[in-house]
C-alpha positions in Angstrom: 276.8 79.3 17.8 279.1 78.6 14.8 277.2 81.1 12.7 277.8 83.8 15.3 281.5 83.0 15.6 281.9 82.9 11.8 280.1 86.3 11.4 282.1 87.8 14.2 285.4 86.7 12.6 284.3 87.9 9.2 283.3 91.3 10.6 286.3 91.5 12.9 288.5 92.7 10.1 286.7 95.7 8.4 289.1 95.7 5.4 288.2 92.1 4.5 284.5 92.7 4.7 284.4 96.2 3.4 285.0 95.5 -0.2 281.7 93.8 -1.0 279.9 96.5 0.9 281.2 99.6 -0.9 278.3 101.8 -2.1 275.7 100.1 0.1 273.7 102.0 2.7 273.8 100.8 6.3 270.4 99.1 6.0 271.5 97.3 2.9 274.7 96.0 4.6 272.6 94.8 7.5 270.1 93.1 5.3 272.8 91.4 3.2 274.4 89.9 6.3 271.1 88.7 7.7 270.2 87.1 4.4 273.6 85.4 4.3 273.0 84.1 7.8 269.6 82.8 6.9 270.9 81.0 3.8 273.8 79.4 5.7 271.5 78.5 8.6 269.0 76.9 6.2 271.6 75.0 4.3 273.3 73.7 7.5 270.1 72.7 9.2 268.7 71.0 6.1 272.0 69.2 5.4 272.3 68.1 9.0 268.7 66.9 9.1 269.1 64.9 5.8 272.4 63.4 7.0 270.8 62.5 10.4 267.8 60.8 8.7 270.2 58.8 6.5 272.4 57.7 9.4 269.3 56.8 11.4 268.0 54.8 8.5 271.4 53.1 8.0 271.7 52.2 11.7 268.1 51.0 11.8 268.6 48.9 8.7 271.7 47.3 10.3 269.9 46.6 13.6 266.7 45.5 12.0 267.8 41.9 12.0 268.6 41.8 15.7 265.9 44.1 17.1 262.4 42.7 16.6 259.6 45.1 15.7 261.9 48.0 14.6 260.4 50.5 12.3 261.7 53.9 11.2 259.4 56.7 12.2 260.2 60.3 11.1 258.6 63.0 13.3 258.2 65.5 10.4 256.8 68.2 12.7 259.9 68.0 15.0 262.2 68.0 12.1 260.6 71.1 10.6 260.7 72.8 14.0 264.4 72.0 14.4 265.2 73.5 11.0 263.1 76.6 11.8 264.9 76.9 15.2 268.3 76.6 13.5 267.4 79.4 11.0 266.1 81.6 13.9 269.3 81.0 15.9 271.4 81.9 12.8 269.4 85.1 12.3 269.9 86.1 15.9 273.6 85.3 15.8 273.9 87.6 12.8 272.5 90.7 14.5 275.7 91.8 16.2 278.0 91.3 13.3 275.5 93.0 10.9 275.3 96.0 13.2 279.1 96.2 13.5 279.6 95.8 9.7 277.1 98.5 9.0 279.1 101.0 11.0 282.4 100.5 9.3 283.6 103.6 7.5 284.4 103.3 3.8 287.8 104.8 4.4 288.6 102.1 7.1 287.3 99.4 4.8 289.4 100.4 1.8 292.6 101.4 3.6 295.7 99.4 2.9 297.5 97.5 5.6 
């Protein structure tokens, strides 16, 4: 959801986004934005997963003395599925901003305020 909002805000102002896209075809602009969304989604999902594992470990280590039989179990399949789902959602959230950015005219993108 955040990725979609960020993309929409970035594409909302054609002058701000148009400069890096000068000289690119529509398909190249769309591809660039989708790759950006995938990279941001992968980074965010991986960072969130690693942080969640660390916080789970830290909390478990703190409670280990009071809770008998506690062991940390990491469901690697579910973690990988969560990262893949986050990347898919980021890609889907980038479709509308990518389409909108690919239709911005060069004259609109380069015009002064």
